[in-house]
C-alpha positions as a Markdown table, in Angstrom:
| # | Residue | x | y | z |
|---|---|---|---|---|
| 1 | Met | 14.4 | 13.7 | -7.4 |
| 2 | Lys | 11.1 | 14.7 | -9.1 |
| 3 | Thr | 8.3 | 15.2 | -6.7 |
| 4 | Ala | 4.8 | 16.5 | -6.4 |
| 5 | Leu | 5.6 | 18.9 | -3.7 |
| 6 | Ser | 3.3 | 18.6 | -0.7 |
| 7 | Leu | 2.3 | 20.9 | 2.1 |
| 8 | Ser | 4.3 | 18.8 | 4.5 |
| 9 | Leu | 7.5 | 19.5 | 2.5 |
| 10 | Val | 6.6 | 23.2 | 2.5 |
| 11 | Leu | 6.0 | 23.3 | 6.2 |
| 12 | Ser | 9.1 | 21.2 | 7.0 |
| 13 | Phe | 11.5 | 23.1 | 4.9 |
| 14 | Thr | 9.8 | 26.5 | 4.3 |
| 15 | Met | 9.9 | 26.0 | 0.6 |
| 16 | Ser | 8.4 | 28.6 | -1.8 |
| 17 | Phe | 4.8 | 28.0 | -2.8 |
| 18 | Thr | 5.7 | 28.9 | -6.3 |
| 19 | Met | 7.6 | 25.6 | -6.3 |
| 20 | Phe | 4.5 | 23.9 | -5.0 |
| 21 | Ala | 2.4 | 25.4 | -7.7 |
| 22 | Ser | 4.7 | 24.3 | -10.5 |
| 23 | Gly | 5.5 | 20.9 | -9.1 |
| 24 | Ala | 2.2 | 19.6 | -7.6 |
| 25 | Arg | 0.1 | 17.0 | -9.2 |
| 26 | Gly | -2.6 | 18.2 | -11.6 |
| 27 | Gln | -6.1 | 18.0 | -9.9 |
| 28 | Gln | -8.6 | 15.6 | -11.5 |
| 29 | Ala | -11.7 | 16.9 | -13.1 |
| 30 | Ser | -14.3 | 17.7 | -10.6 |
| 31 | Ser | -17.4 | 15.5 | -10.3 |
| 32 | Ala | -20.8 | 16.7 | -11.3 |
| 33 | Thr | -22.1 | 15.5 | -7.9 |
| 34 | Ile | -22.8 | 18.3 | -5.5 |
| 35 | Ala | -21.1 | 17.8 | -2.2 |
| 36 | Pro | -23.0 | 18.5 | 1.0 |
| 37 | Ala | -22.2 | 21.8 | 2.7 |
| 38 | Pro | -19.4 | 21.4 | 5.3 |
| 39 | Ala | -20.1 | 22.0 | 9.0 |
| 40 | Ala | -19.1 | 25.4 | 10.4 |
| 41 | Pro | -15.4 | 25.3 | 11.5 |
| 42 | Ser | -14.8 | 25.0 | 15.3 |
| 43 | Pro | -12.6 | 27.6 | 17.1 |
| 44 | Thr | -9.7 | 25.2 | 16.9 |
| 45 | Gln | -10.0 | 24.8 | 13.2 |
| 46 | Lys | -10.2 | 28.6 | 12.7 |
| 47 | His | -7.2 | 29.0 | 14.9 |
| 48 | Ile | -5.1 | 26.5 | 12.9 |
| 49 | Glu | -6.1 | 28.1 | 9.6 |
| 50 | Ala | -5.3 | 31.7 | 10.9 |
| 51 | Tyr | -1.9 | 30.5 | 12.2 |
| 52 | Leu | -0.8 | 28.8 | 9.0 |
| 53 | Arg | -2.1 | 31.7 | 6.8 |
| 54 | His | -0.1 | 34.2 | 8.9 |
| 55 | Leu | 3.0 | 32.0 | 9.1 |
| 56 | Tyr | 3.2 | 31.5 | 5.3 |
| 57 | Ala | 1.5 | 34.7 | 4.1 |
| 58 | Phe | -1.3 | 32.9 | 2.3 |
| 59 | Gly | -3.5 | 35.3 | 0.4 |
| 60 | Pro | -7.2 | 34.9 | -0.5 |
| 61 | Asp | -6.2 | 33.0 | -3.7 |
| 62 | Val | -5.0 | 30.1 | -1.6 |
| 63 | Met | -7.7 | 27.8 | -0.3 |
| 64 | Leu | -6.8 | 26.2 | 3.1 |
| 65 | Val | -9.3 | 23.9 | 4.7 |
| 66 | Val | -8.8 | 22.4 | 8.1 |
| 67 | Gly | -10.7 | 19.2 | 8.7 |
| 68 | Thr | -12.6 | 18.4 | 11.9 |
| 69 | Pro | -10.1 | 17.2 | 14.5 |
| 70 | Lys | -10.7 | 13.6 | 15.5 |
| 71 | Ala | -9.6 | 11.6 | 18.6 |
| 72 | Thr | -6.4 | 9.4 | 18.3 |
| 73 | Ala | -5.2 | 6.6 | 20.5 |
| 74 | Val | -3.1 | 9.1 | 22.4 |
| 75 | Glu | -5.0 | 10.9 | 25.1 |
| 76 | Gly | -5.1 | 14.7 | 24.6 |
| 77 | Leu | -4.0 | 14.4 | 20.9 |
| 78 | Leu | -6.3 | 15.0 | 18.0 |
| 79 | Glu | -5.7 | 14.3 | 14.3 |
| 80 | Thr | -6.8 | 16.6 | 11.4 |
| 81 | Thr | -6.3 | 16.8 | 7.7 |
| 82 | Ile | -5.4 | 20.1 | 6.1 |
| 83 | Asp | -6.4 | 20.5 | 2.4 |
| 84 | Leu | -4.3 | 23.1 | 0.5 |
| 85 | Thr | -5.3 | 24.3 | -2.9 |
| 86 | Ile | -3.1 | 26.6 | -5.1 |
| 87 | Ala | -4.5 | 27.3 | -8.5 |
| 88 | Asn | -5.3 | 23.8 | -9.9 |
| 89 | Asn | -3.0 | 22.0 | -7.5 |
| 90 | Lys | -4.2 | 20.3 | -4.3 |
| 91 | Glu | -2.6 | 18.4 | -1.5 |
| 92 | Ala | -4.0 | 16.8 | 1.7 |
| 93 | Val | -1.7 | 16.4 | 4.7 |
| 94 | Lys | -2.3 | 14.9 | 8.1 |
| 95 | Phe | -1.5 | 17.0 | 11.1 |
| 96 | Tyr | -1.8 | 16.6 | 14.9 |
| 97 | Val | -3.1 | 19.2 | 17.3 |
| 98 | Ser | -3.2 | 19.2 | 21.1 |
| 99 | Lys | -6.7 | 19.0 | 22.6 |
| 100 | Asp | -6.3 | 22.4 | 24.1 |
| 101 | Gly | -5.6 | 23.8 | 20.6 |
| 102 | Lys | -2.2 | 25.2 | 21.6 |
| 103 | Phe | 0.2 | 22.9 | 19.7 |
| 104 | Leu | 0.2 | 21.8 | 16.1 |
| 105 | Phe | 2.7 | 19.4 | 14.5 |
| 106 | Arg | 3.3 | 17.3 | 11.5 |
| 107 | Gly | 4.9 | 13.8 | 11.9 |
| 108 | Glu | 4.3 | 10.1 | 12.1 |
| 109 | Met | 2.8 | 8.6 | 15.2 |
| 110 | Ser | 3.9 | 5.0 | 15.8 |
| 111 | Asp | 2.2 | 2.4 | 17.9 |
| 112 | Met | 5.2 | 0.5 | 19.2 |
| 113 | Thr | 3.0 | -2.5 | 20.1 |
| 114 | Lys | 2.5 | -3.3 | 16.4 |
| 115 | Asp | 4.7 | -4.2 | 13.5 |
| 116 | Pro | 5.6 | -0.7 | 12.0 |
| 117 | Leu | 5.6 | -2.1 | 8.4 |
| 118 | Ala | 2.5 | -4.2 | 8.5 |
| 119 | Glu | 0.1 | -1.4 | 7.6 |
| 120 | Ser | 2.2 | -0.5 | 4.5 |
| 121 | Arg | 2.4 | -4.1 | 3.4 |
| 122 | Ala | -1.4 | -4.5 | 3.8 |
| 123 | Gln | -2.1 | -1.4 | 1.7 |
| 124 | Ile | 0.1 | -2.3 | -1.2 |
| 125 | Gln | -2.0 | -3.8 | -4.0 |
| 126 | Met | 0.2 | -6.3 | -6.0 |
| 127 | Lys | -2.6 | -8.2 | -7.8 |
| 128 | Asp | -2.4 | -7.7 | -11.5 |
| 129 | Ala | 0.9 | -5.8 | -11.3 |
| 130 | Pro | 4.0 | -6.7 | -13.3 |
| 131 | Ser | 6.4 | -8.7 | -11.2 |
| 132 | Leu | 9.9 | -10.1 | -11.8 |
| 133 | Gly | 11.4 | -12.9 | -9.7 |
| 134 | Asp | 10.3 | -15.8 | -7.5 |
| 135 | Pro | 6.8 | -15.1 | -6.0 |
| 136 | Lys | 8.0 | -16.9 | -2.9 |
| 137 | Ala | 11.2 | -14.8 | -2.6 |
| 138 | Ala | 12.1 | -13.6 | 0.9 |
| 139 | Val | 12.1 | -10.0 | -0.1 |
| 140 | Thr | 9.5 | -8.2 | -2.1 |
| 141 | Leu | 10.5 | -4.8 | -3.6 |
| 142 | Val | 7.6 | -2.7 | -4.8 |
| 143 | Glu | 8.5 | 0.4 | -6.8 |
| 144 | Tyr | 6.1 | 3.2 | -7.6 |
| 145 | Ser | 7.7 | 4.9 | -10.6 |
| 146 | Asp | 7.3 | 7.3 | -13.5 |
| 147 | Phe | 8.8 | 6.3 | -16.8 |
| 148 | Glu | 9.8 | 9.9 | -17.6 |
| 149 | Cys | 11.4 | 10.5 | -14.1 |
| 150 | Pro | 15.3 | 10.7 | -14.3 |
| 151 | Val | 15.7 | 9.3 | -10.8 |
| 152 | Cys | 13.4 | 6.4 | -11.7 |
| 153 | Arg | 15.8 | 5.6 | -14.5 |
| 154 | Ser | 18.6 | 5.7 | -12.0 |
| 155 | Leu | 16.7 | 3.2 | -9.9 |
| 156 | His | 16.2 | 1.0 | -13.0 |
| 157 | Asp | 20.0 | 1.1 | -13.5 |
| 158 | Val | 20.6 | 0.3 | -9.8 |
| 159 | Leu | 18.3 | -2.7 | -9.9 |
| 160 | Arg | 19.8 | -4.0 | -13.1 |
| 161 | Gly | 23.2 | -4.1 | -11.3 |
| 162 | Leu | 21.8 | -5.3 | -8.0 |
| 163 | Leu | 19.3 | -8.0 | -8.7 |
| 164 | Pro | 21.7 | -10.6 | -10.2 |
| 165 | Asn | 23.4 | -10.7 | -6.7 |
| 166 | Tyr | 20.0 | -11.7 | -5.1 |
| 167 | Ala | 18.8 | -14.4 | -7.6 |
| 168 | Gly | 15.8 | -16.2 | -6.1 |
| 169 | Lys | 15.8 | -13.9 | -3.0 |
| 170 | Val | 14.2 | -10.7 | -4.3 |
| 171 | Arg | 11.0 | -10.2 | -6.2 |
| 172 | Val | 10.3 | -6.8 | -7.9 |
| 173 | Val | 6.8 | -5.5 | -8.4 |
| 174 | Phe | 6.2 | -2.4 | -10.6 |
| 175 | Lys | 3.5 | 0.1 | -9.9 |
| 176 | Asp | 2.7 | 3.0 | -12.2 |
| 177 | Phe | 2.8 | 6.5 | -10.6 |
| 178 | Pro | 3.1 | 9.0 | -13.4 |
| 179 | Leu | 3.5 | 12.6 | -12.4 |
| 180 | Glu | 1.6 | 14.0 | -15.4 |
| 181 | Gln | 2.0 | 17.7 | -14.7 |
| 182 | Leu | 5.7 | 17.4 | -14.4 |
| 183 | His | 6.2 | 14.8 | -17.1 |
| 184 | Pro | 4.0 | 15.2 | -20.3 |
| 185 | Trp | 4.7 | 11.7 | -21.8 |
| 186 | Ala | 4.8 | 9.7 | -18.5 |
| 187 | Arg | 1.2 | 8.6 | -18.8 |
| 188 | Thr | 1.6 | 7.5 | -22.4 |
| 189 | Ala | 4.5 | 5.3 | -21.4 |
| 190 | Ala | 2.6 | 4.0 | -18.4 |
| 191 | Ile | -0.3 | 2.9 | -20.6 |
| 192 | Ala | 2.2 | 1.3 | -23.0 |
| 193 | Gly | 3.6 | -0.7 | -20.2 |
| 194 | Arg | 0.2 | -1.8 | -19.1 |
| 195 | Cys | -0.7 | -2.9 | -22.7 |
| 196 | Ala | 2.5 | -4.9 | -22.9 |
| 197 | Tyr | 1.7 | -6.5 | -19.6 |
| 198 | Gln | -1.9 | -7.3 | -20.7 |
| 199 | Gln | -0.7 | -8.9 | -23.9 |
| 200 | Asp | 2.3 | -10.8 | -22.3 |
| 201 | Pro | 3.3 | -10.2 | -18.7 |
| 202 | Lys | 6.9 | -11.2 | -19.3 |
| 203 | Thr | 7.2 | -8.7 | -22.1 |
| 204 | Phe | 6.5 | -5.8 | -19.8 |
| 205 | Trp | 10.0 | -6.0 | -18.5 |
| 206 | Lys | 11.4 | -5.6 | -22.1 |
| 207 | Met | 9.3 | -2.5 | -22.5 |
| 208 | Tyr | 10.5 | -1.3 | -19.0 |
| 209 | Asp | 14.1 | -1.6 | -20.1 |
| 210 | Leu | 13.6 | 0.0 | -23.5 |
| 211 | Ile | 11.7 | 3.0 | -22.2 |
| 212 | Tyr | 14.2 | 3.7 | -19.4 |
| 213 | Asp | 17.2 | 3.0 | -21.7 |
| 214 | Asn | 15.9 | 5.4 | -24.3 |
| 215 | Gln | 14.4 | 8.0 | -21.9 |
| 216 | Asp | 16.5 | 10.8 | -23.3 |
| 217 | Ile | 15.1 | 10.5 | -26.9 |
| 218 | Ile | 11.5 | 10.2 | -26.0 |
| 219 | Ser | 9.3 | 13.4 | -26.0 |
| 220 | Ala | 5.7 | 14.3 | -25.7 |
| 221 | Ala | 5.7 | 14.7 | -29.5 |
| 222 | Asn | 7.1 | 11.3 | -30.4 |
| 223 | Ala | 6.0 | 9.2 | -27.3 |
| 224 | Trp | 3.2 | 7.3 | -29.1 |
| 225 | Thr | 5.5 | 6.4 | -32.1 |
| 226 | Lys | 8.3 | 5.3 | -29.8 |
| 227 | Met | 5.9 | 3.1 | -27.7 |
| 228 | Met | 4.7 | 1.4 | -30.9 |
| 229 | Asp | 8.4 | 0.9 | -31.9 |
| 230 | Tyr | 9.4 | -0.6 | -28.6 |
| 231 | Ala | 6.3 | -2.8 | -28.6 |
| 232 | Gly | 7.5 | -4.2 | -32.0 |
| 233 | Gln | 11.1 | -4.7 | -30.6 |
| 234 | Ser | 9.6 | -6.6 | -27.7 |
| 235 | Gly | 7.8 | -9.0 | -30.0 |
| 236 | Leu | 4.2 | -7.8 | -29.2 |
| 237 | Asp | 1.4 | -7.9 | -31.7 |
| 238 | Ala | 1.3 | -4.4 | -33.1 |
| 239 | Asp | -2.5 | -4.3 | -33.9 |
| 240 | Ala | -3.5 | -5.6 | -30.5 |
| 241 | Phe | -1.1 | -3.2 | -28.8 |
| 242 | Lys | -2.4 | -0.2 | -30.8 |
| 243 | Thr | -6.0 | -1.1 | -29.9 |
| 244 | Cys | -5.1 | -1.4 | -26.2 |
| 245 | Met | -3.3 | 1.9 | -26.2 |
| 246 | Ala | -6.5 | 3.6 | -27.5 |
| 247 | Ser | -8.8 | 1.8 | -25.1 |
| 248 | Pro | -9.8 | 2.9 | -21.6 |
| 249 | Glu | -8.8 | -0.4 | -19.8 |
| 250 | Ala | -5.1 | 0.3 | -19.7 |
| 251 | Gly | -5.7 | 3.9 | -18.5 |
| 252 | Ala | -8.0 | 2.7 | -15.8 |
| 253 | Ala | -5.3 | 0.3 | -14.6 |
| 254 | Val | -2.8 | 3.1 | -14.4 |
| 255 | Asn | -5.2 | 5.2 | -12.5 |
| 256 | Ala | -5.8 | 2.4 | -10.0 |
| 257 | Ser | -2.1 | 2.0 | -9.5 |
| 258 | Arg | -1.6 | 5.7 | -8.9 |
| 259 | Ala | -4.6 | 5.7 | -6.5 |
| 260 | Asn | -3.0 | 2.9 | -4.5 |
| 261 | Gly | 0.2 | 4.9 | -4.3 |
| 262 | Gln | -1.7 | 8.0 | -3.0 |
| 263 | Lys | -3.3 | 5.8 | -0.3 |
| 264 | Leu | 0.3 | 5.0 | 0.8 |
| 265 | Glu | 1.1 | 8.8 | 0.8 |
| 266 | Val | 3.5 | 8.4 | -2.2 |
| 267 | Asn | 4.1 | 11.9 | -3.6 |
| 268 | Ser | 7.6 | 11.4 | -5.0 |
| 269 | Thr | 9.1 | 9.1 | -7.6 |
| 270 | Pro | 10.6 | 6.6 | -7.2 |
| 271 | Thr | 9.2 | 5.4 | -3.9 |
| 272 | Val | 10.2 | 1.9 | -3.1 |
| 273 | Phe | 8.8 | -0.5 | -0.4 |
| 274 | Val | 11.2 | -3.3 | 0.7 |
| 275 | Asn | 8.9 | -5.7 | 2.6 |
| 276 | Gly | 6.9 | -2.6 | 3.5 |
| 277 | Arg | 9.9 | -0.4 | 4.5 |
| 278 | Arg | 9.8 | 2.9 | 2.6 |
| 279 | Leu | 12.7 | 4.2 | 0.6 |
| 280 | Val | 12.5 | 7.4 | -1.6 |
| 281 | Gly | 15.0 | 7.8 | -4.4 |
| 282 | Ala | 17.6 | 5.5 | -5.9 |
| 283 | Asp | 20.2 | 5.1 | -3.2 |
| 284 | Ala | 21.9 | 1.8 | -4.1 |
| 285 | Lys | 23.6 | 1.4 | -0.7 |
| 286 | Leu | 20.5 | 2.0 | 1.3 |
| 287 | Leu | 18.5 | -0.3 | -0.9 |
| 288 | Glu | 21.1 | -3.0 | -0.5 |
| 289 | Gln | 21.1 | -2.4 | 3.3 |
| 290 | Tyr | 17.3 | -2.9 | 3.4 |
| 291 | Ile | 17.4 | -6.1 | 1.4 |
| 292 | Asn | 20.3 | -7.5 | 3.5 |
| 293 | Tyr | 18.5 | -6.6 | 6.7 |
| 294 | Glu | 15.4 | -8.5 | 5.6 |
| 295 | Leu | 17.4 | -11.5 | 4.5 |
| 296 | Ala | 19.3 | -11.6 | 7.8 |
| 297 | Leu | 16.1 | -11.2 | 9.8 |
| 298 | Gln | 14.4 | -14.1 | 8.1 |
| 299 | Lys | 17.5 | -16.2 | 8.3 |
| 300 | Ala | 17.7 | -15.6 | 12.1 |
| 301 | Ala | 14.0 | -16.5 | 12.5 |
| 302 | Lys | 14.4 | -19.9 | 10.7 |
| 303 | Pro | 15.9 | -21.9 | 13.7 |
| 304 | Ala | 13.1 | -20.7 | 15.9 |
| 305 | Asp | 10.5 | -21.8 | 13.4 |
| 306 | Lys | 12.0 | -25.4 | 13.4 |
| 307 | Lys | 11.5 | -25.7 | 17.2 |
């Protein structure tokens, strides 16, 4: 699975930061606006930074900034964000630290009084995104994908075999999440998909199939030509498609989709949300398990709704 390696993965599995540097997402160009000077770090922030630098042998070339710890709903537990920058690659990761500054851990804190999937569902932006299937389907599957990612192609093949078994029950929504530093032609393909969608929403799925089916023969050198070719095969107006590919609107839509994925802490493709439940990768059995669980859950709730 292709991934923009995050600090959380490094700390969880003690991966080499050489891998982080080669796999992380390219940082966006910095703004001309001058940011206000940060407040002086507290003793707890300094202690966290020193601990991590010592644990992972970070040299002066690695920038590690520990955010100001903030209170959480759990008494005695604070939340902080750690920004790690290596060369031009940057990741921000949430950590928790005990109020006395003795314990640091990375994990998910769950409020068991709330629906654990509601927050994810609320954050997913599906407006103006390509969709396939009944909008009223019981299950909505949202995929954040990269057209050049081999595992995303595997997911495409899994869905091709799986969806006919759930006609009318599953809706698929596609979200662009190109990992540009790993995949040199992913953004070109993402923009092509957006241009197809803008011209004819249904035609997006023809482009979707053509790009994944021909992934092995597409390269950075021929991507533009291939996208024009696939647009023609899909029945799109060539001149309008070419104009769209060169305009900023489609690129802005791709950027917005990627930003939405980052808000959901997507850092690997494909990442799928099945009614808000996260799945990373293209595991057909697990995907089917999630779909069947949601269908059974809603079926069981129907008798109660009729009372």
